[in-house]
C-alpha positions as CSV (number, residue, x, y, z in Angstrom):
1,M,37.0,-9.1,-70.6
2,T,34.9,-9.5,-67.6
3,S,32.0,-7.0,-67.3
4,R,31.3,-7.1,-63.6
5,A,32.6,-5.8,-60.7
6,I,31.9,-5.3,-56.6
7,I,34.1,-2.7,-54.2
8,L,34.4,-3.8,-51.2
9,A,33.3,-0.6,-49.2
10,A,31.4,-1.9,-46.2
11,G,33.9,-1.2,-43.1
12,R,33.8,1.0,-40.1
13,G,37.6,2.0,-40.9
14,E,38.3,2.2,-37.4
15,R,41.9,3.3,-37.7
16,M,41.1,5.8,-39.5
17,R,39.1,7.8,-37.1
18,P,38.4,10.5,-36.5
19,L,38.3,10.7,-40.4
20,T,35.6,8.3,-41.0
21,D,33.2,9.6,-37.9
22,H,31.2,11.1,-40.4
23,T,32.5,10.3,-43.9
24,P,33.0,6.1,-44.8
25,K,37.1,5.6,-45.7
26,P,36.5,4.8,-49.5
27,L,34.5,8.6,-49.9
28,L,37.8,10.1,-48.3
29,A,39.6,12.5,-51.1
30,V,42.5,11.1,-52.7
31,R,44.4,13.7,-54.8
32,G,40.9,15.5,-55.4
33,R,38.6,12.6,-56.0
34,P,37.0,9.8,-53.4
35,L,39.2,7.0,-53.0
36,I,36.5,4.7,-54.4
37,E,36.5,6.8,-57.7
38,W,39.8,6.0,-58.8
39,H,38.7,2.2,-59.0
40,L,35.5,3.2,-60.8
41,L,37.5,5.1,-63.5
42,A,40.2,2.2,-63.7
43,L,37.0,-0.6,-63.9
44,Q,35.3,1.7,-66.5
45,R,38.6,1.7,-68.9
46,A,39.1,-1.9,-68.8
47,G,35.2,-2.6,-70.0
48,V,33.6,-3.0,-66.9
49,R,30.3,-2.0,-67.1
50,E,28.2,-3.4,-64.0
51,V,30.0,-2.6,-60.5
52,V,28.4,-3.7,-57.0
53,V,29.4,-1.3,-54.3
54,N,28.3,-3.4,-50.7
55,T,28.1,-0.9,-47.9
56,A,27.2,-0.5,-44.2
57,W,28.9,2.2,-42.2
58,L,26.9,5.4,-43.0
59,E,26.1,3.7,-46.3
60,D,23.3,6.2,-47.4
61,Q,26.4,8.8,-48.6
62,F,27.5,6.2,-51.2
63,P,24.4,6.6,-53.7
64,A,24.4,10.1,-52.3
65,V,27.8,10.9,-53.7
66,L,28.1,8.3,-57.0
67,G,24.4,8.3,-57.8
68,D,23.7,5.3,-60.2
69,G,27.1,5.3,-61.9
70,S,26.0,6.9,-65.2
71,R,28.8,9.7,-65.0
72,F,31.4,6.9,-64.9
73,G,29.9,5.1,-67.7
74,L,28.8,2.5,-65.1
75,R,26.0,0.7,-64.1
76,L,26.0,1.1,-60.1
77,Q,24.2,-1.1,-57.8
78,Y,24.5,-1.3,-54.0
79,S,24.5,-4.1,-51.6
80,M,23.4,-2.3,-48.2
81,E,24.4,-4.8,-45.6
82,G,23.7,-2.6,-42.6
83,R,20.2,-1.6,-44.1
84,D,19.2,-5.1,-44.7
85,H,21.4,-7.0,-42.3
86,G,22.1,-5.1,-39.4
87,G,25.8,-4.6,-40.3
88,A,29.0,-5.5,-42.1
89,L,29.0,-9.0,-43.3
90,E,32.9,-9.5,-43.3
91,T,34.7,-10.0,-46.9
92,A,33.2,-13.6,-48.2
93,G,30.0,-12.9,-46.2
94,G,29.6,-9.6,-48.1
95,I,30.5,-11.0,-51.7
96,A,28.1,-14.0,-51.3
97,T,25.2,-11.5,-50.3
98,A,25.8,-9.7,-53.5
99,L,26.5,-12.7,-55.9
100,P,23.2,-12.5,-57.3
101,L,24.3,-9.3,-58.8
102,L,27.7,-10.5,-59.9
103,G,27.4,-13.1,-62.6
104,E,29.7,-16.3,-62.7
105,V,33.2,-14.4,-62.8
106,F,33.9,-10.9,-61.7
107,W,36.3,-8.4,-59.9
108,V,36.6,-7.9,-56.4
109,V,38.7,-5.0,-55.4
110,S,38.9,-3.1,-51.5
111,G,37.4,0.3,-51.9
112,D,40.3,1.2,-48.8
113,V,43.3,0.4,-51.2
114,F,45.2,2.9,-53.7
115,L,46.5,0.9,-56.7
116,P,46.5,3.8,-59.8
117,G,48.4,1.9,-62.3
118,F,46.4,-1.3,-62.1
119,D,44.5,-2.0,-65.4
120,F,41.9,-4.6,-64.1
121,D,43.7,-6.8,-66.9
122,A,42.1,-10.4,-66.8
123,T,44.6,-12.0,-69.3
124,P,46.7,-13.6,-66.7
125,A,43.6,-15.1,-64.7
126,A,42.3,-17.1,-67.7
127,A,42.0,-20.1,-65.4
128,V,39.7,-18.6,-63.5
129,I,37.2,-17.6,-66.2
130,E,37.7,-21.3,-67.7
131,G,36.5,-22.6,-64.6
132,R,40.0,-24.2,-63.6
133,H,40.7,-22.1,-60.8
134,D,38.4,-20.3,-58.0
135,A,40.3,-16.9,-57.8
136,H,43.5,-14.8,-58.9
137,L,44.8,-12.6,-56.6
138,W,47.6,-10.1,-57.3
139,M,50.3,-9.8,-55.0
140,V,52.1,-7.2,-53.6
141,R,55.4,-6.8,-51.8
142,N,55.2,-6.9,-47.8
143,A,54.5,-3.4,-46.4
144,P,56.2,-2.4,-43.0
145,H,52.7,-2.3,-41.3
146,H,52.3,-6.2,-42.5
147,P,55.7,-7.8,-42.6
148,R,54.7,-11.3,-42.6
149,G,52.8,-11.3,-45.5
150,D,49.5,-13.5,-46.8
151,F,50.8,-16.5,-49.1
152,A,53.8,-17.4,-51.0
153,L,53.7,-17.6,-54.8
154,G,55.2,-20.5,-56.0
155,P,56.7,-21.2,-59.7
156,E,53.3,-22.5,-60.9
157,G,51.7,-19.3,-60.3
158,L,49.7,-20.9,-57.6
159,L,49.4,-19.4,-54.1
160,A,50.7,-21.5,-50.8
161,T,50.4,-20.9,-47.1
162,G,52.9,-21.6,-44.5
163,G,57.1,-20.7,-45.3
164,Q,59.2,-17.8,-44.3
165,A,58.2,-14.3,-44.1
166,D,60.7,-13.5,-46.8
167,D,59.3,-16.1,-49.1
168,R,55.5,-14.6,-48.7
169,L,53.7,-11.8,-50.3
170,T,51.0,-9.5,-49.6
171,W,47.2,-9.8,-51.2
172,A,46.6,-6.2,-52.8
173,S,42.7,-6.5,-52.4
174,V,41.8,-7.0,-56.0
175,G,41.6,-10.3,-57.4
176,L,39.3,-11.9,-60.2
177,F,36.9,-14.5,-58.9
178,S,34.5,-17.5,-59.5
179,A,31.1,-17.5,-58.0
180,T,31.8,-21.2,-57.3
181,L,34.3,-19.9,-54.6
182,F,30.7,-19.2,-52.6
183,H,28.4,-21.5,-53.6
184,G,26.6,-22.6,-50.6
185,I,26.8,-19.4,-48.2
186,A,23.6,-17.8,-47.1
187,P,22.9,-14.1,-47.9
188,G,23.1,-12.4,-44.7
189,T,26.0,-14.8,-43.4
190,R,29.2,-13.1,-41.7
191,L,32.6,-14.7,-43.0
192,P,35.9,-13.9,-43.3
193,L,37.5,-14.5,-46.9
194,R,40.6,-16.1,-45.3
195,P,39.3,-19.7,-44.9
196,L,37.7,-20.1,-48.1
197,L,41.2,-18.9,-49.9
198,E,43.0,-21.5,-47.7
199,R,40.3,-24.4,-48.6
200,S,41.1,-23.3,-52.2
201,I,45.0,-23.2,-51.8
202,G,44.5,-26.8,-50.8
203,Q,42.4,-27.6,-53.7
204,R,45.6,-26.1,-55.7
205,R,42.5,-23.7,-57.3
206,L,43.9,-20.1,-56.1
207,A,46.8,-18.8,-58.1
208,G,48.5,-15.4,-58.1
209,T,50.7,-12.7,-59.9
210,H,53.2,-10.4,-58.4
211,W,52.4,-7.0,-59.3
212,V,55.0,-4.0,-58.5
213,G,53.4,-1.0,-59.3
214,A,52.1,1.4,-56.8
215,W,49.9,-0.1,-54.0
216,T,48.9,1.8,-50.4
217,D,46.6,0.1,-48.2
218,V,44.8,3.3,-46.8
219,G,44.4,2.2,-43.3
220,T,45.7,5.7,-41.2
221,P,45.6,8.4,-41.3
222,A,49.2,8.9,-42.0
223,R,49.3,7.1,-44.8
224,L,46.3,8.9,-46.5
225,A,48.2,12.2,-46.0
226,S,51.3,10.8,-47.6
227,L,49.6,9.9,-50.7
228,Q,48.3,13.5,-51.0
229,H,52.0,14.7,-51.4
230,A,53.2,11.7,-53.4
């Protein structure tokens, strides 16, 4: 069991405008509750007790809506990149900045994906807990809006770059991570995650699992609308 997690919620959500002009994307409702709450409830069921939410765009709305997490059975803390650093720090920069709140091994999940059946079971990622891998990513079939995918999943369960699009899968924006992947990154640094993952792949320290459950990247108003009627 891993007891800590970070939900990535700092982005502007440009493709979701005008819905995100006044509401951060993770706070948009899906089937009667804010998108981020689906993650909070699933994390709590899995035994996670401390969750960090990194914020930037309209970030004051998050504590106003979610509070301290007690109603979810969690302790919520906020890494406010807008207030403290002038804006979103991208994925790796945001995680590195929140690292003092996260411990050595922690879940990472994007606040703008919907995966209602995911149970945050760390069993497949035991090598991360044991220090042999830097991260374990859950991968899904490529969606029409991302046909080339991200990484290939090899027979040993390790992820690889390159190859044909038919051989690659898309990262579901959920994974178990070791803090070692982010060591040496100063708080407040703006840095994407992809270069760190590719470095880890080169060292054979990035693993994955193909997950076949429901998953949606809630990146457009049309995708959000489709979830309401599924």
